[in-house]
N, C-alpha and C positions, 0 to 999 in steps of 0.2 A: 504493500500500500504506500503510495507516494507521501512524502512528509507534508506536502501542501494540501492534502485532502482534509476536509473538515473533521474535527474530533467531536465525538458525542459521548456524554456521560449518561449511563442508564442505571438508575437506582431502584428499579422495580423488576419483578420477575417477568420474563418474556419467554414465549415458546421458542423452540429451536428454529422454526420456520421464520419467525419474525426477526430473530437475531441474524439469521443468514441473510435476510433481505437487507438489513442495515450494514452488515459486514462486507457485503459485495460492493458497497459504494463509499463507506466511511471507515474511519478509524474508531472503533467502538471500545470504550472502557466500561465493561459490564460489572457493576458492583451493587447488586441488589441488597437492600437493607443498609446502605451507607448512612451513617449518622449525619444529621443536619450540620453539625460543626465541621465534619470532614468534607461535606459538600461545599460549604463556604470556603474552606481552605484550598480546595482543588478547582473550583468552578472557573477561575480566571483563565484556564488553559483550554476551554472548550467552546465550540460554536453552537452546540445544542445540548439540551438536557431533557431526559425523559423520566418522569416520576409517576407515581400513582396518586390517587386523590387523597390518600391519608398523609402524604408527605407535605410538610410545610415548606413553602418557597417564599421567603420573606422579601421585603424590599431591600434589605441588606444583602441577601444572597444574590439578588438580581444586580445590585450595584457592584458587587465583587465580580460578577460574570460579565466583565466589560467587553468580551468578545462574542457574547451570546447573540445569535440571530433568531433562534427559535426555542420554544419551550412546549413540550407535549405532555399533557396530563391525561392519564388513563384512569377512568373510573367515574363514579356517579356525580362528583361535585368539583367545583373550582374554589370552594370556600377557603381552602388552605393556601391558595396562591394569590399573591399580590398582583392581580392582573393590571391594575392601573399603573403600578410601577414598571411592569414589563412593557406596556404600551408606551409609556413616557420615554423609555429607552429604545423604542423602535424594535422591540422583540416581538415576533409573531407568537401568539398563544394558540396552540392547537389542542382540541379537547376531544377525547373519545368517551362518549357517555356510556353508562352501564346499560346492559341489555334491557333491564326493567324500565329505564328512562326511555329508550327507543320504543319499547312496547307500548308505554302509555301515550307517547306522542303519536304513534301509528293508530292506536285506538281512538284518539281524539280526532284525527283526520278522517278515519273511517266513519265515526259518528257525524262529523261535520258534513261529509259528502252525503250520508244517508238522509240527514235532516233536510239539506238543500234539495236533494232529488225529490223527496216527498212533497216539498212545497213548490217545486218547479222553479227554484231559485238558482242562479249561477253564482259560483264563488268568485269568479273574476269580476273585479270592480266592487265587490262587497267589502264591508268594513268588519274586521275581526278585532274584538277587544280582548286582549290577553291580561288576565289578572294574576300576577305572580310570574316573574321572569327568572326562575331558577333553571336547572338543567332541562326539565321537561318543557317548560314554557319556551325556552330558547329553541328546542328541537321543533316544537309546534310552529314557532315563528318562521323558521327556515322553510318548512314544508308549505306553510300558507303562502309565503312569498312566491313559491313556484307556481301557485294558482293565480298569481297576480291580484292578491287581496291587499287592501289597504290595512295597515296594522296600527292599532293603538295599544298602549301598554300602561297598566297601573302596577307599580312595584312599590310597596310600602317602605321597604328598606333597600339600601344599596346592596347589590349582589355582584359577584365577579362576572356572571353572565351578562349583566347589564353593562358593565364596563367594556365588554367585547362588542356591543351594539351601539356605537356612538350616535347614530342618526335616528334613533327612535323618537316617536311622538309620545312623550310621557304625559299622562293626564291624571287628575284626581279621579277617584272612583266614580263619583256621581256623573262627571262629564263623560267618562268612558261609557257608562251605561246608557247615557242619553244619545250617544253618537254611533253605537255599534249595532250592526245587523246580526252578528254572531258574538257570543260572549263565552270565553273558555277560561275555566278556573284551574289554577295550578299552585295551590297554596298548601303549606304544611298545616296540620291542625294544631292549634294552640289557643290560649285564652283570648288572644286578639283576633283570631280568624274564625272561631266557632260562630256559625250563623252570620258570617260577614255579609252574606246575601240573604236578606230577610225581606219583610213586606215593604219597608220604606225604600229599599234599593230596587226591588222588582217593579215598584210603581214608577220608577224613573226610566225603565226600559221602553224601547219602541214596541208598539203593539205587534209588529211583525218579527221581532227579535227572537233568537233561539239561543238557549243557554246549554252549555256543556260542562260537565264536571267529571273527569276521569280520575281525579285524585281523592283526597280525604272527603268522605261523604258528608261529614258534619259541618263543613264550611257553608253549606246551603241549608236554610230552614225549610224542611220538606213540607211542612204544613202551609207556610207562606207560598211556596212554589205551587202547590196544588191549587190554592186560592187564585193565584195569578193566572194559571192556565184556565181555570174554570171561568174567570171573569173576562178573559180575552186580553188581559193586560200584557200577556206574553204568549207568543205563538206556539212554541214547542220547546221541549227540553230533553236532554239525554244525560242521565246522571247515575252515579253509583248510589245505592241505598245504604243507610246506616245498618250496622249489624242488628238483626232482630226486627227491623222495620217490616211492616206488612207490604206485600207486593202491590204495586200500583195498578189500578185498572183504568186510569185516565188515558184516552186514546192519543193524546198529544205528549205523553211522557214515556220515553224509552228508558228502560232500566239497563244499565251497563254491567257486565260481569267484571270481576277482577282481571287485570291484564294477564295474558297467558304466560309471560316470561318474567320471572322475579329474580333472575341472576344478578348479582352485584358487580360482575366483571364485564368488560366490554366484549361484544361478540367479535369473532375473529375477522369477519369481513370489514367491520368498522375500524378495527385496529390496523389492518393492512392498508386500508384506504388512507388513514391519517399518516402512517409511516411513509407511504409513497408521497403524500403531500409534503412531509418533512424533507424527504430527499430532494424533491423538486425545488423547494424553497432554498435549500442550501446550495443547490447547483446555481440557482439564479443569483444568490448572494456572491458566489465565487466569481461569476461573470459580470457582477454589477458594475465594476470599474469601466467595462466597455459599454455598458448599457445606461449609464447614468445620464448621458446627454447633457452634461454641463459644458458651457461654452463661454468664453470671454467674447463679448460683442461690442461694437460701437454703440454708445448710448443713444446716438441720434437715430439708430435703426430700431430702437425699442419704442413701441407706441402703446398708449393706454386704450382701453375700450370703454372706460367710464371716467367721469369727472372725479377730481380728487378733492379731499378736504384740505384746504390751504393751511389751516391751523395745525392739523396733524402732521402734514408734510414739513412745516416749519419746525415743529417740535422734534420730529425725527432727524431732520437735518442738523439741528443743534446738538443732538445726542451723538450722531455719527461723526461730527466734527471733533468730538473729544474721545471717540472710541477708535480701536485699532483693527477691528475685523467686521466683515459682513457675515452675520450668523446664518441667516436663511436666504438663499438666492431667490429672486422673483421667479415665478413660473410663467413660461411663455409658450405660445404656439407659433410656429413659423408660417408665414403666409406672404406670398408676393415679395420675398426678399426682406421682409420686416418681421419683427418679433412682437407679437401682440401679447400684452401682459394679461394673464388670467388671474393671477394672485400676486400682489406686491406693488400695486399702483403707488402707494404712499412711499415705499422704499425707492421706487424708480424716480419719482418726482424729487425726493430728497437728494438723490445722486445728481440730478440735473441742476438743482439749486446750488450744490456745492462745486459744480464745474468739473465733474468727473468725465473723462473722455470715454471710459469703458466701464462695463459692469459684467459680473458673472450672472448668467441666467441658466435656469433649467429649462430644457425644451421638451415638451410633450407633443404627441401627435394629436391633432384636433379630431381625428376620426377614431381615436382609441375608445373602444366600447366601455372602458372603465372610467373614462373622463365624464363626470356627471355635472350638470348645471342645474342648480335650484334657484328659486327666487325668494328673496326676502320680501316681507310685507312691512309696511310702516304704520305703527301705532302713534298717532300724533296727539300730543297734549299741550297744555300751556295756555289755552283760552277756551271759552265755552263753544259748544258746537255751532250755534247760530253765528257767532262772530267769525269763527274759522271758515264757515261756508261763505259768508259775505266777503271775506278777504280773498278766498280762492275764486269766487265768482267775478272778482275784479281783475283777474289775470287775463289779459287780452288774448293770449295764445290758446286758451282752452274754452270749451263750451261744456257746462255742467247741467245735467238734467236729471230729475228724479226717475227712478226705475223700480219696477217690481223685482223682488229678490229672485223670482223664477227666471227672469230674463238676463240677469247679470252675468252668470257664468258663460252662457252662450255668446254674449257680446264680447267677452274676453277671448274665448276660444277662437272665434272667427275674426278677431281683431277689429270688430266694429267699435270697440272702445279702447282707449289708451290704457285705462285702469278703471277700477271701481272704487267708490267711496262708500263706506258703511258708517253711518253716524252712531254715536253712543246710544241714541234712541232706537236703533235698528233700521232706520230709513236708508235705502240704498240710492246711489247716484251713479250715472255713467259719465265718464269724462272723455270728450272727443277733442280732436285738434280743430282750432278755428281756421277759417279760410286764410291761406297764405302762409301757413306754418306746417313744417313736416311733423310727423308723429313724435320724433325724438326732441325736436325743438320745443314742442308743446309740453311734453312730459318733463323736460328739464325745467321749464318755466314754472310748472306746477310744484315740483319737488323743491325748487329754490324758494318759492313763496312760503310754503308751510315750514320749511326748515329754518328760515329766518325768523318766522313769527312764533314758533313753538319748539317743543322738544320732540325728537323722533326716536322711537324705540324699534329696533329691527326685531321681527318675530316671524315664525313659521306658523303661528296659530291664527286661525280665523274665527275661533269660538268667542263670541262677544262677552258672555258671562265671565269666562276665564280672564279675558283681557281687562275687563273693568276692574277686576281685583288685583291684577298684576301691574297695570299701568294707571295709577291714580290720575283722575282728571282727564282721561282720554276723551278727545273730541271726535276723532275720526280714525277709522282703519282704512289704509290705502292698500288695495289688492291689485297687484300687477299681473300681467299675463306670464305664462311660463315661456321664457325666452329659449331659443335654440343656440347652440354653439356657432352655427353659421351666421346667425343674426349678429352675434357679438363680434365676430371677425369682420363682418361687413361694416359695422359701426366704427370699428377701430381704423380700418383702412380708408374709410371715407371721411373720417374726422368728425362725423356726426355722433358724438359719444353718448352713452347711456348715463343717466344720473348716478351719482355715487350711492353705494349701499343697497343695491337691488340684487345684483348677481352674486351667486355663492357657488364657486367651483369646488368640487371634491376631486382631488388630484390623485391619480394612480402613481405609485412609485415615487413618493415624495422624498426629497432630500433635505434633511435638516441638520443643523449644527455643522455647516461647512466651515465657518470661521475663516473666510478668505481674507488675506492681508489687504487692508484698504490702501496702504502706502503704495503697494505695487499697482493696484487698479488706478490710482490717481496719477501715477508717474507718466512721463512722456515716452516710456519704453514702447517700441512698436508692438502692434497687436499680435503678430506671429510669436514674438518672444513671450508675451503674456499667456498665450494659449499653451505654449510648451511648459511654462511655469505652472499653470493650472493642472495640466496632465500629471506632472511629477508630484504636485502637492496632493492630488486626489489619490494617486497610487500609494503614497506614503500613509495617508490617513486611513485608507481601506486596510492596509496591512496592520495598522495599529487599532482598527475598529474605532477610529475617532470621528467618523462621519456616519450618520444614521440614514439608512435607506429603508423607507416604509413601503413595502410591497403593496399593502392594502391602501385603498383610497383614503386620503387624509384631508381634512379641512383645517386651514390655518388662517385665522383672522389676521389682517395686516397689522404690523406693529403700530 
């Protein structure tokens, strides 16, 4: 085995076939039962670690594992692993759930499909509310996403599984119940969770909603569930019954048996799948130096796609003037010989203000399927709704008209409206461009007007009750259309920029902690020499694991 092949430490029992799979590609140090103190003492020499779910992997262990690229956990839970610390260090966390976890998740999906089929309802486009995101809840989430369901989550306490799902829409319980078409419970039974779904909670559900519980039976008040089904407050349910409970005869209540598989160890096929993922990830990390797509480019060739916040750019420029390194390079997409900034507009503008001739950028492909673009909405506060509407009505570039809520989404989807306004009182409005203005000119004028007059909170939430509690004094919610990457590139290349604070790119293969020398970038050394310098610097940092390459898509708000 070549000395430059990745090294992996295995501290749990593996079958001979699994060990052979690893040893064919890696240098394996197989030490089942190794004490945590010994793991900490050794971990600095390994690129990957495999443990079982009973092994504690603390933040300190992860800190000592400065070369780690991946951590695989075999078993029912991630509770003993500091997932947040691992993600902060750019370490991929792979989890092989126990067989009983997979059995419960599959039973949930089976019940979900059965209920939907019986009601003639499609899963695609429906909203699934998951209450409890532990190991089973996470497996249900992944399977439901494959059916193109919209996922809402209520998780009372932070879990390691939650840390692995950074883009979830997390809601309070009542809001989740009010918005979900299907509700799936995955909670352990305890004093706080017994009858967590009772009469008051069921009254908040949609009349067409369907409730599933494949976990602890006592988290649902069975008497209240019967009453909700009888009254039509809930359409259907599929649940496990408490021990000793009488069998239900209600036609809309399906009784679920205990899951067929109760083994606490991972099934072999799941283990082998994750081991193969681990091998592929380490291969990618080995070749990351060639795939990082970092480049020193002329700053004049770097163009924004959105307007920038002048105050933030000035503040960052002042900080850069006293610092020595560029920590995180801006992320760009190359188009027509220019580099369109996807993430890092403030950094780029700060470099321009400081007179830098060159900058290091990361280049991603605009057609990469893992490059995702989301849209922020703006919750505007700072003055009463009537005054804010009067102010915006005076913006000459836009025309604002009241609209029924049923027509607003369609107007956004077909671009008949630039954006929608929803007042704190629930009244909706369509915003259109006035004659003589392009759509982006009008949109920029609108955003500039309310940004100057009030406070803007970026949000992904459109539920007004929730926003009223989280944004005190909210006057309006501004809902923008879902932009496409091609629209963003066109805006950048044409110079007709989007307003600041609307686009939110999720970047695949994100490079963080580059710490490039600012003195070299600001010098008058020719570009070819700077590119050779960058190549050598990256090679050295990769050898020492001093730069973090996040294979998973990452969102990073600009400094």
